[in-house]
PQR file of N, CA, C, O and H, with PARSE charges and radii, in Angstrom:
ATOM      1  N   MET A   1     -20.634 -40.190  18.993 -0.4000 1.5000
ATOM      2  CA  MET A   1     -20.519 -41.623  19.053 -0.0000 2.0000
ATOM      3  C   MET A   1     -19.056 -41.991  18.893  0.5500 1.7000
ATOM      4  O   MET A   1     -18.365 -41.422  18.047 -0.5500 1.4000
ATOM      5  N   THR A   2     -18.582 -42.915  19.675 -0.4000 1.5000
ATOM      6  CA  THR A   2     -17.239 -43.440  19.512 -0.0000 2.0000
ATOM      7  C   THR A   2     -17.312 -44.956  19.442  0.5500 1.7000
ATOM      8  O   THR A   2     -18.236 -45.572  19.975 -0.5500 1.4000
ATOM      9  H   THR A   2     -19.144 -43.376  20.362  0.4000 1.0000
ATOM     10  N   THR A   3     -16.335 -45.544  18.784 -0.4000 1.5000
ATOM     11  CA  THR A   3     -16.233 -46.995  18.717 -0.0000 2.0000
ATOM     12  C   THR A   3     -14.775 -47.375  18.880  0.5500 1.7000
ATOM     13  O   THR A   3     -13.883 -46.532  18.781 -0.5500 1.4000
ATOM     14  H   THR A   3     -15.585 -45.043  18.351  0.4000 1.0000
ATOM     15  N   TRP A   4     -14.546 -48.640  19.128 -0.4000 1.5000
ATOM     16  CA  TRP A   4     -13.190 -49.143  19.315 -0.0000 2.0000
ATOM     17  C   TRP A   4     -13.012 -50.343  18.409  0.5500 1.7000
ATOM     18  O   TRP A   4     -13.836 -51.257  18.430 -0.5500 1.4000
ATOM     19  H   TRP A   4     -15.270 -49.325  19.208  0.4000 1.0000
ATOM     20  N   HIS A   5     -11.950 -50.360  17.611 -0.4000 1.5000
ATOM     21  CA  HIS A   5     -11.735 -51.414  16.620 -0.0000 2.0000
ATOM     22  C   HIS A   5     -10.295 -51.920  16.678  0.5500 1.7000
ATOM     23  O   HIS A   5      -9.645 -52.044  15.640 -0.5500 1.4000
ATOM     24  H   HIS A   5     -11.281 -49.618  17.593  0.4000 1.0000
ATOM     25  N   ASP A   6      -9.794 -52.212  17.864 -0.4000 1.5000
ATOM     26  CA  ASP A   6      -8.380 -52.560  17.999 -0.0000 2.0000
ATOM     27  C   ASP A   6      -8.003 -53.904  17.375  0.5500 1.7000
ATOM     28  O   ASP A   6      -6.820 -54.138  17.125 -0.5500 1.4000
ATOM     29  H   ASP A   6     -10.322 -52.111  18.708  0.4000 1.0000
ATOM     30  N   LYS A   7      -8.939 -54.776  17.120 -0.4000 1.5000
ATOM     31  CA  LYS A   7      -8.622 -56.075  16.522 -0.0000 2.0000
ATOM     32  C   LYS A   7      -9.063 -56.162  15.063  0.5500 1.7000
ATOM     33  O   LYS A   7      -9.164 -57.256  14.508 -0.5500 1.4000
ATOM     34  H   LYS A   7      -9.900 -54.586  17.323  0.4000 1.0000
ATOM     35  N   GLU A   8      -9.325 -55.021  14.447 -0.4000 1.5000
ATOM     36  CA  GLU A   8      -9.746 -54.973  13.051 -0.0000 2.0000
ATOM     37  C   GLU A   8      -8.771 -54.098  12.267  0.5500 1.7000
ATOM     38  O   GLU A   8      -8.142 -53.204  12.832 -0.5500 1.4000
ATOM     39  H   GLU A   8      -9.243 -54.132  14.898  0.4000 1.0000
ATOM     40  N   PRO A   9      -8.648 -54.357  10.962 -0.5600 1.5000
ATOM     41  CA  PRO A   9      -7.813 -53.452  10.154  0.2800 2.0000
ATOM     42  C   PRO A   9      -8.420 -52.056  10.130  0.5500 1.7000
ATOM     43  O   PRO A   9      -9.632 -51.892  10.271 -0.5500 1.4000
ATOM     44  N   LEU A  10      -7.578 -51.070   9.952 -0.4000 1.5000
ATOM     45  CA  LEU A  10      -8.047 -49.687   9.925 -0.0000 2.0000
ATOM     46  C   LEU A  10      -9.109 -49.489   8.846  0.5500 1.7000
ATOM     47  O   LEU A  10     -10.064 -48.739   9.052 -0.5500 1.4000
ATOM     48  H   LEU A  10      -6.594 -51.204   9.838  0.4000 1.0000
ATOM     49  N   SER A  11      -8.959 -50.140   7.715 -0.4000 1.5000
ATOM     50  CA  SER A  11      -9.940 -49.983   6.637 -0.0000 2.0000
ATOM     51  C   SER A  11     -11.338 -50.428   7.075  0.5500 1.7000
ATOM     52  O   SER A  11     -12.330 -49.835   6.650 -0.5500 1.4000
ATOM     53  H   SER A  11      -8.183 -50.749   7.548  0.4000 1.0000
ATOM     54  N   GLU A  12     -11.431 -51.454   7.910 -0.4000 1.5000
ATOM     55  CA  GLU A  12     -12.734 -51.916   8.416 -0.0000 2.0000
ATOM     56  C   GLU A  12     -13.346 -50.897   9.368  0.5500 1.7000
ATOM     57  O   GLU A  12     -14.550 -50.643   9.320 -0.5500 1.4000
ATOM     58  H   GLU A  12     -10.625 -51.936   8.255  0.4000 1.0000
ATOM     59  N   ALA A  13     -12.525 -50.316  10.229 -0.4000 1.5000
ATOM     60  CA  ALA A  13     -13.020 -49.287  11.150 -0.0000 2.0000
ATOM     61  C   ALA A  13     -13.498 -48.061  10.380  0.5500 1.7000
ATOM     62  O   ALA A  13     -14.515 -47.462  10.730 -0.5500 1.4000
ATOM     63  H   ALA A  13     -11.547 -50.522  10.268  0.4000 1.0000
ATOM     64  N   LEU A  14     -12.770 -47.690   9.339 -0.4000 1.5000
ATOM     65  CA  LEU A  14     -13.170 -46.541   8.529 -0.0000 2.0000
ATOM     66  C   LEU A  14     -14.440 -46.833   7.744  0.5500 1.7000
ATOM     67  O   LEU A  14     -15.290 -45.956   7.589 -0.5500 1.4000
ATOM     68  H   LEU A  14     -11.944 -48.176   9.055  0.4000 1.0000
ATOM     69  N   TRP A  15     -14.575 -48.059   7.246 -0.4000 1.5000
ATOM     70  CA  TRP A  15     -15.811 -48.436   6.559 -0.0000 2.0000
ATOM     71  C   TRP A  15     -16.991 -48.304   7.523  0.5500 1.7000
ATOM     72  O   TRP A  15     -18.032 -47.758   7.157 -0.5500 1.4000
ATOM     73  H   TRP A  15     -13.885 -48.772   7.372  0.4000 1.0000
ATOM     74  N   PHE A  16     -16.835 -48.799   8.746 -0.4000 1.5000
ATOM     75  CA  PHE A  16     -17.885 -48.705   9.756 -0.0000 2.0000
ATOM     76  C   PHE A  16     -18.261 -47.245   9.991  0.5500 1.7000
ATOM     77  O   PHE A  16     -19.444 -46.909  10.055 -0.5500 1.4000
ATOM     78  H   PHE A  16     -15.990 -49.242   9.044  0.4000 1.0000
ATOM     79  N   ALA A  17     -17.268 -46.390  10.118 -0.4000 1.5000
ATOM     80  CA  ALA A  17     -17.534 -44.968  10.376 -0.0000 2.0000
ATOM     81  C   ALA A  17     -18.399 -44.353   9.281  0.5500 1.7000
ATOM     82  O   ALA A  17     -19.298 -43.561   9.565 -0.5500 1.4000
ATOM     83  H   ALA A  17     -16.308 -46.663  10.066  0.4000 1.0000
ATOM     84  N   GLY A  18     -18.133 -44.710   8.055 -0.4000 1.5000
ATOM     85  CA  GLY A  18     -18.874 -44.118   6.945 -0.0000 2.0000
ATOM     86  C   GLY A  18     -20.196 -44.783   6.637  0.5500 1.7000
ATOM     87  O   GLY A  18     -21.065 -44.165   6.022 -0.5500 1.4000
ATOM     88  H   GLY A  18     -17.403 -45.353   7.824  0.4000 1.0000
ATOM     89  N   ASN A  19     -20.372 -46.030   7.050 -0.4000 1.5000
ATOM     90  CA  ASN A  19     -21.547 -46.786   6.624 -0.0000 2.0000
ATOM     91  C   ASN A  19     -22.474 -47.271   7.740  0.5500 1.7000
ATOM     92  O   ASN A  19     -23.643 -47.561   7.487 -0.5500 1.4000
ATOM     93  H   ASN A  19     -19.666 -46.532   7.549  0.4000 1.0000
ATOM     94  N   CYS A  20     -21.977 -47.360   8.942 -0.4000 1.5000
ATOM     95  CA  CYS A  20     -22.804 -47.948  10.007 -0.0000 2.0000
ATOM     96  C   CYS A  20     -23.058 -47.017  11.186  0.5500 1.7000
ATOM     97  O   CYS A  20     -24.018 -47.215  11.931 -0.5500 1.4000
ATOM     98  H   CYS A  20     -21.027 -47.125   9.148  0.4000 1.0000
ATOM     99  N   ALA A  21     -22.226 -46.024  11.364 -0.4000 1.5000
ATOM    100  CA  ALA A  21     -22.412 -45.116  12.488 -0.0000 2.0000
ATOM    101  C   ALA A  21     -23.739 -44.377  12.313  0.5500 1.7000
ATOM    102  O   ALA A  21     -24.028 -43.853  11.237 -0.5500 1.4000
ATOM    103  H   ALA A  21     -21.446 -45.864  10.760  0.4000 1.0000
ATOM    104  N   SER A  22     -24.528 -44.341  13.361 -0.4000 1.5000
ATOM    105  CA  SER A  22     -25.826 -43.677  13.283 -0.0000 2.0000
ATOM    106  C   SER A  22     -26.266 -43.207  14.661  0.5500 1.7000
ATOM    107  O   SER A  22     -25.713 -43.610  15.684 -0.5500 1.4000
ATOM    108  H   SER A  22     -24.294 -44.767  14.235  0.4000 1.0000
ATOM    109  N   HIS A  23     -27.253 -42.363  14.658 -0.4000 1.5000
ATOM    110  CA  HIS A  23     -27.862 -41.866  15.893 -0.0000 2.0000
ATOM    111  C   HIS A  23     -29.369 -41.867  15.663  0.5500 1.7000
ATOM    112  O   HIS A  23     -29.825 -41.500  14.580 -0.5500 1.4000
ATOM    113  H   HIS A  23     -27.702 -42.036  13.826  0.4000 1.0000
ATOM    114  N   PRO A  24     -30.145 -42.270  16.657 -0.5600 1.5000
ATOM    115  CA  PRO A  24     -31.587 -42.364  16.439  0.2800 2.0000
ATOM    116  C   PRO A  24     -32.287 -41.025  16.209  0.5500 1.7000
ATOM    117  O   PRO A  24     -33.359 -40.993  15.605 -0.5500 1.4000
ATOM    118  N   ASN A  25     -31.706 -39.922  16.676 -0.4000 1.5000
ATOM    119  CA  ASN A  25     -32.393 -38.633  16.592 -0.0000 2.0000
ATOM    120  C   ASN A  25     -31.648 -37.552  15.822  0.5500 1.7000
ATOM    121  O   ASN A  25     -32.220 -36.505  15.516 -0.5500 1.4000
ATOM    122  H   ASN A  25     -30.835 -39.948  17.167  0.4000 1.0000
ATOM    123  N   VAL A  26     -30.392 -37.792  15.508 -0.4000 1.5000
ATOM    124  CA  VAL A  26     -29.568 -36.758  14.883 -0.0000 2.0000
ATOM    125  C   VAL A  26     -28.930 -37.323  13.611  0.5500 1.7000
ATOM    126  O   VAL A  26     -28.347 -38.408  13.626 -0.5500 1.4000
ATOM    127  H   VAL A  26     -29.928 -38.642  15.757  0.4000 1.0000
ATOM    128  N   GLU A  27     -29.047 -36.575  12.512 -0.4000 1.5000
ATOM    129  CA  GLU A  27     -28.362 -36.980  11.290 -0.0000 2.0000
ATOM    130  C   GLU A  27     -26.877 -36.683  11.439  0.5500 1.7000
ATOM    131  O   GLU A  27     -26.495 -35.552  11.740 -0.5500 1.4000
ATOM    132  H   GLU A  27     -29.520 -35.694  12.500  0.4000 1.0000
ATOM    133  N   LEU A  28     -26.050 -37.682  11.231 -0.4000 1.5000
ATOM    134  CA  LEU A  28     -24.600 -37.510  11.342 -0.0000 2.0000
ATOM    135  C   LEU A  28     -24.055 -37.115   9.971  0.5500 1.7000
ATOM    136  O   LEU A  28     -23.837 -37.967   9.110 -0.5500 1.4000
ATOM    137  H   LEU A  28     -26.360 -38.601  10.986  0.4000 1.0000
ATOM    138  N   ALA A  29     -23.840 -35.828   9.784 -0.4000 1.5000
ATOM    139  CA  ALA A  29     -23.419 -35.310   8.481 -0.0000 2.0000
ATOM    140  C   ALA A  29     -21.907 -35.359   8.293  0.5500 1.7000
ATOM    141  O   ALA A  29     -21.429 -35.389   7.159 -0.5500 1.4000
ATOM    142  H   ALA A  29     -24.017 -35.136  10.484  0.4000 1.0000
ATOM    143  N   ASP A  30     -21.163 -35.367   9.365 -0.4000 1.5000
ATOM    144  CA  ASP A  30     -19.700 -35.323   9.284 -0.0000 2.0000
ATOM    145  C   ASP A  30     -19.093 -36.525   9.994  0.5500 1.7000
ATOM    146  O   ASP A  30     -19.692 -37.101  10.902 -0.5500 1.4000
ATOM    147  H   ASP A  30     -21.551 -35.342  10.287  0.4000 1.0000
ATOM    148  N   THR A  31     -17.903 -36.886   9.564 -0.4000 1.5000
ATOM    149  CA  THR A  31     -17.147 -37.959  10.206 -0.0000 2.0000
ATOM    150  C   THR A  31     -15.839 -37.375  10.712  0.5500 1.7000
ATOM    151  O   THR A  31     -15.112 -36.728   9.958 -0.5500 1.4000
ATOM    152  H   THR A  31     -17.417 -36.418   8.826  0.4000 1.0000
ATOM    153  N   LEU A  32     -15.541 -37.596  11.968 -0.4000 1.5000
ATOM    154  CA  LEU A  32     -14.280 -37.158  12.564 -0.0000 2.0000
ATOM    155  C   LEU A  32     -13.416 -38.385  12.751  0.5500 1.7000
ATOM    156  O   LEU A  32     -13.813 -39.335  13.426 -0.5500 1.4000
ATOM    157  H   LEU A  32     -16.132 -38.121  12.580  0.4000 1.0000
ATOM    158  N   ILE A  33     -12.242 -38.369  12.159 -0.4000 1.5000
ATOM    159  CA  ILE A  33     -11.312 -39.490  12.275 -0.0000 2.0000
ATOM    160  C   ILE A  33     -10.181 -39.064  13.196  0.5500 1.7000
ATOM    161  O   ILE A  33      -9.500 -38.071  12.938 -0.5500 1.4000
ATOM    162  H   ILE A  33     -11.920 -37.597  11.611  0.4000 1.0000
ATOM    163  N   VAL A  34      -9.983 -39.814  14.263 -0.4000 1.5000
ATOM    164  CA  VAL A  34      -8.876 -39.574  15.184 -0.0000 2.0000
ATOM    165  C   VAL A  34      -7.990 -40.809  15.141  0.5500 1.7000
ATOM    166  O   VAL A  34      -8.357 -41.868  15.651 -0.5500 1.4000
ATOM    167  H   VAL A  34     -10.535 -40.621  14.473  0.4000 1.0000
ATOM    168  N   HIS A  35      -6.831 -40.666  14.532 -0.4000 1.5000
ATOM    169  CA  HIS A  35      -5.880 -41.773  14.420 -0.0000 2.0000
ATOM    170  C   HIS A  35      -4.629 -41.346  15.159  0.5500 1.7000
ATOM    171  O   HIS A  35      -3.876 -40.495  14.686 -0.5500 1.4000
ATOM    172  H   HIS A  35      -6.532 -39.806  14.118  0.4000 1.0000
ATOM    173  N   VAL A  36      -4.409 -41.941  16.324 -0.4000 1.5000
ATOM    174  CA  VAL A  36      -3.283 -41.576  17.170 -0.0000 2.0000
ATOM    175  C   VAL A  36      -2.066 -42.373  16.718  0.5500 1.7000
ATOM    176  O   VAL A  36      -2.066 -43.604  16.753 -0.5500 1.4000
ATOM    177  H   VAL A  36      -5.021 -42.632  16.708  0.4000 1.0000
ATOM    178  N   THR A  37      -1.038 -41.660  16.296 -0.4000 1.5000
ATOM    179  CA  THR A  37       0.183 -42.291  15.803 -0.0000 2.0000
ATOM    180  C   THR A  37       1.367 -41.367  16.045  0.5500 1.7000
ATOM    181  O   THR A  37       1.197 -40.159  16.209 -0.5500 1.4000
ATOM    182  H   THR A  37      -1.038 -40.660  16.268  0.4000 1.0000
ATOM    183  N   ARG A  38       2.551 -41.931  16.065 -0.4000 1.5000
ATOM    184  CA  ARG A  38       3.761 -41.117  16.260 -0.0000 2.0000
ATOM    185  C   ARG A  38       4.166 -40.391  14.977  0.5500 1.7000
ATOM    186  O   ARG A  38       4.825 -39.352  15.033 -0.5500 1.4000
ATOM    187  H   ARG A  38       2.689 -42.912  15.931  0.4000 1.0000
ATOM    188  N   GLU A  39       3.779 -40.929  13.835 -0.4000 1.5000
ATOM    189  CA  GLU A  39       4.161 -40.347  12.549 -0.0000 2.0000
ATOM    190  C   GLU A  39       2.949 -39.746  11.852  0.5500 1.7000
ATOM    191  O   GLU A  39       1.837 -40.261  11.975 -0.5500 1.4000
ATOM    192  H   GLU A  39       3.244 -41.772  13.790  0.4000 1.0000
ATOM    193  N   GLU A  40       3.161 -38.665  11.125 -0.4000 1.5000
ATOM    194  CA  GLU A  40       2.088 -38.003  10.398 -0.0000 2.0000
ATOM    195  C   GLU A  40       1.597 -38.925   9.282  0.5500 1.7000
ATOM    196  O   GLU A  40       2.383 -39.371   8.445 -0.5500 1.4000
ATOM    197  H   GLU A  40       4.064 -38.247  11.025  0.4000 1.0000
ATOM    198  N   GLN A  41       0.286 -39.208   9.276 -0.4000 1.5000
ATOM    199  CA  GLN A  41      -0.293 -40.096   8.281 -0.0000 2.0000
ATOM    200  C   GLN A  41      -1.626 -39.563   7.757  0.5500 1.7000
ATOM    201  O   GLN A  41      -2.477 -40.333   7.312 -0.5500 1.4000
ATOM    202  H   GLN A  41      -0.352 -38.846   9.956  0.4000 1.0000
ATOM    203  N   ARG A  42      -1.801 -38.247   7.813 -0.4000 1.5000
ATOM    204  CA  ARG A  42      -3.087 -37.651   7.438 -0.0000 2.0000
ATOM    205  C   ARG A  42      -3.510 -38.027   6.025  0.5500 1.7000
ATOM    206  O   ARG A  42      -4.620 -38.520   5.821 -0.5500 1.4000
ATOM    207  H   ARG A  42      -1.110 -37.622   8.175  0.4000 1.0000
ATOM    208  N   ALA A  43      -2.640 -37.802   5.050 -0.4000 1.5000
ATOM    209  CA  ALA A  43      -3.001 -38.064   3.657 -0.0000 2.0000
ATOM    210  C   ALA A  43      -3.318 -39.536   3.431  0.5500 1.7000
ATOM    211  O   ALA A  43      -4.301 -39.865   2.769 -0.5500 1.4000
ATOM    212  H   ALA A  43      -1.738 -37.402   5.215  0.4000 1.0000
ATOM    213  N   ALA A  44      -2.498 -40.414   3.973 -0.4000 1.5000
ATOM    214  CA  ALA A  44      -2.721 -41.855   3.805 -0.0000 2.0000
ATOM    215  C   ALA A  44      -4.014 -42.294   4.476  0.5500 1.7000
ATOM    216  O   ALA A  44      -4.735 -43.129   3.929 -0.5500 1.4000
ATOM    217  H   ALA A  44      -1.699 -40.146   4.512  0.4000 1.0000
ATOM    218  N   THR A  45      -4.322 -41.751   5.647 -0.4000 1.5000
ATOM    219  CA  THR A  45      -5.544 -42.115   6.357 -0.0000 2.0000
ATOM    220  C   THR A  45      -6.773 -41.617   5.602  0.5500 1.7000
ATOM    221  O   THR A  45      -7.759 -42.344   5.485 -0.5500 1.4000
ATOM    222  H   THR A  45      -3.736 -41.073   6.092  0.4000 1.0000
ATOM    223  N   LEU A  46      -6.727 -40.398   5.093 -0.4000 1.5000
ATOM    224  CA  LEU A  46      -7.854 -39.869   4.324 -0.0000 2.0000
ATOM    225  C   LEU A  46      -8.055 -40.654   3.025  0.5500 1.7000
ATOM    226  O   LEU A  46      -9.191 -40.879   2.607 -0.5500 1.4000
ATOM    227  H   LEU A  46      -5.926 -39.808   5.188  0.4000 1.0000
ATOM    228  N   GLN A  47      -6.970 -41.066   2.393 -0.4000 1.5000
ATOM    229  CA  GLN A  47      -7.073 -41.886   1.183 -0.0000 2.0000
ATOM    230  C   GLN A  47      -7.710 -43.235   1.517  0.5500 1.7000
ATOM    231  O   GLN A  47      -8.582 -43.711   0.790 -0.5500 1.4000
ATOM    232  H   GLN A  47      -6.047 -40.884   2.732  0.4000 1.0000
ATOM    233  N   LEU A  48      -7.273 -43.847   2.612 -0.4000 1.5000
ATOM    234  CA  LEU A  48      -7.832 -45.131   3.028 -0.0000 2.0000
ATOM    235  C   LEU A  48      -9.319 -44.986   3.357  0.5500 1.7000
ATOM    236  O   LEU A  48     -10.112 -45.870   3.033 -0.5500 1.4000
ATOM    237  H   LEU A  48      -6.564 -43.461   3.202  0.4000 1.0000
ATOM    238  N   TYR A  49      -9.702 -43.878   3.999 -0.4000 1.5000
ATOM    239  CA  TYR A  49     -11.112 -43.639   4.283 -0.0000 2.0000
ATOM    240  C   TYR A  49     -11.911 -43.546   2.982  0.5500 1.7000
ATOM    241  O   TYR A  49     -12.960 -44.175   2.847 -0.5500 1.4000
ATOM    242  H   TYR A  49      -9.058 -43.160   4.263  0.4000 1.0000
ATOM    243  N   SER A  50     -11.414 -42.768   2.036 -0.4000 1.5000
ATOM    244  CA  SER A  50     -12.119 -42.625   0.752 -0.0000 2.0000
ATOM    245  C   SER A  50     -12.281 -43.971   0.065  0.5500 1.7000
ATOM    246  O   SER A  50     -13.357 -44.287  -0.442 -0.5500 1.4000
ATOM    247  H   SER A  50     -10.562 -42.257   2.146  0.4000 1.0000
ATOM    248  N   GLU A  51     -11.225 -44.757   0.046 -0.4000 1.5000
ATOM    249  CA  GLU A  51     -11.283 -46.077  -0.585 -0.0000 2.0000
ATOM    250  C   GLU A  51     -12.237 -47.016   0.151  0.5500 1.7000
ATOM    251  O   GLU A  51     -12.887 -47.849  -0.480 -0.5500 1.4000
ATOM    252  H   GLU A  51     -10.350 -44.500   0.458  0.4000 1.0000
ATOM    253  N   SER A  52     -12.327 -46.894   1.459 -0.4000 1.5000
ATOM    254  CA  SER A  52     -13.190 -47.783   2.242 -0.0000 2.0000
ATOM    255  C   SER A  52     -14.670 -47.504   2.009  0.5500 1.7000
ATOM    256  O   SER A  52     -15.516 -48.341   2.324 -0.5500 1.4000
ATOM    257  H   SER A  52     -11.799 -46.217   1.972  0.4000 1.0000
ATOM    258  N   GLN A  53     -14.989 -46.329   1.455 -0.4000 1.5000
ATOM    259  CA  GLN A  53     -16.380 -45.963   1.236 -0.0000 2.0000
ATOM    260  C   GLN A  53     -16.905 -46.398  -0.129  0.5500 1.7000
ATOM    261  O   GLN A  53     -18.104 -46.305  -0.389 -0.5500 1.4000
ATOM    262  H   GLN A  53     -14.302 -45.650   1.199  0.4000 1.0000
ATOM    263  N   LEU A  54     -16.022 -46.869  -0.997 -0.4000 1.5000
ATOM    264  CA  LEU A  54     -16.430 -47.307  -2.328 -0.0000 2.0000
ATOM    265  C   LEU A  54     -17.189 -48.634  -2.244  0.5500 1.7000
ATOM    266  O   LEU A  54     -16.869 -49.492  -1.422 -0.5500 1.4000
ATOM    267  H   LEU A  54     -15.047 -46.944  -0.786  0.4000 1.0000
ATOM    268  N   THR A  55     -18.172 -48.784  -3.084 -0.4000 1.5000
ATOM    269  CA  THR A  55     -18.870 -50.059  -3.176 -0.0000 2.0000
ATOM    270  C   THR A  55     -18.044 -51.009  -4.040  0.5500 1.7000
ATOM    271  O   THR A  55     -17.091 -50.585  -4.694 -0.5500 1.4000
ATOM    272  H   THR A  55     -18.432 -48.086  -3.752  0.4000 1.0000
ATOM    273  N   ALA A  56     -18.401 -52.272  -4.044 -0.4000 1.5000
ATOM    274  CA  ALA A  56     -17.673 -53.261  -4.837 -0.0000 2.0000
ATOM    275  C   ALA A  56     -17.675 -52.881  -6.320  0.5500 1.7000
ATOM    276  O   ALA A  56     -16.693 -53.117  -7.025 -0.5500 1.4000
ATOM    277  H   ALA A  56     -19.175 -52.616  -3.512  0.4000 1.0000
ATOM    278  N   ASP A  57     -18.771 -52.297  -6.789 -0.4000 1.5000
ATOM    279  CA  ASP A  57     -18.860 -51.882  -8.196 -0.0000 2.0000
ATOM    280  C   ASP A  57     -17.934 -50.713  -8.517  0.5500 1.7000
ATOM    281  O   ASP A  57     -17.452 -50.589  -9.642 -0.5500 1.4000
ATOM    282  H   ASP A  57     -19.568 -52.106  -6.217  0.4000 1.0000
ATOM    283  N   GLU A  58     -17.687 -49.860  -7.531 -0.4000 1.5000
ATOM    284  CA  GLU A  58     -16.862 -48.676  -7.740 -0.0000 2.0000
ATOM    285  C   GLU A  58     -15.379 -48.972  -7.589  0.5500 1.7000
ATOM    286  O   GLU A  58     -14.548 -48.257  -8.149 -0.5500 1.4000
ATOM    287  H   GLU A  58     -18.078 -49.960  -6.616  0.4000 1.0000
ATOM    288  N   ALA A  59     -15.037 -50.009  -6.844 -0.4000 1.5000
ATOM    289  CA  ALA A  59     -13.620 -50.301  -6.540 -0.0000 2.0000
ATOM    290  C   ALA A  59     -12.875 -50.834  -7.736  0.5500 1.7000
ATOM    291  O   ALA A  59     -11.682 -51.124  -7.642 -0.5500 1.4000
ATOM    292  H   ALA A  59     -15.713 -50.589  -6.389  0.4000 1.0000
TER
END
């Protein structure tokens, strides 16, 4: 499954990936994040993904 979120903040797209992405017949156990950028941002992107998955009570 792929989605496009060009008019949303990255944190919203990452939240969607972790909370809304689904398939009717296959359990999606893993999330693949592809962030195309000129500069290396792996650690920052993974941190933002982790933070986007927290509930309001956990944040």
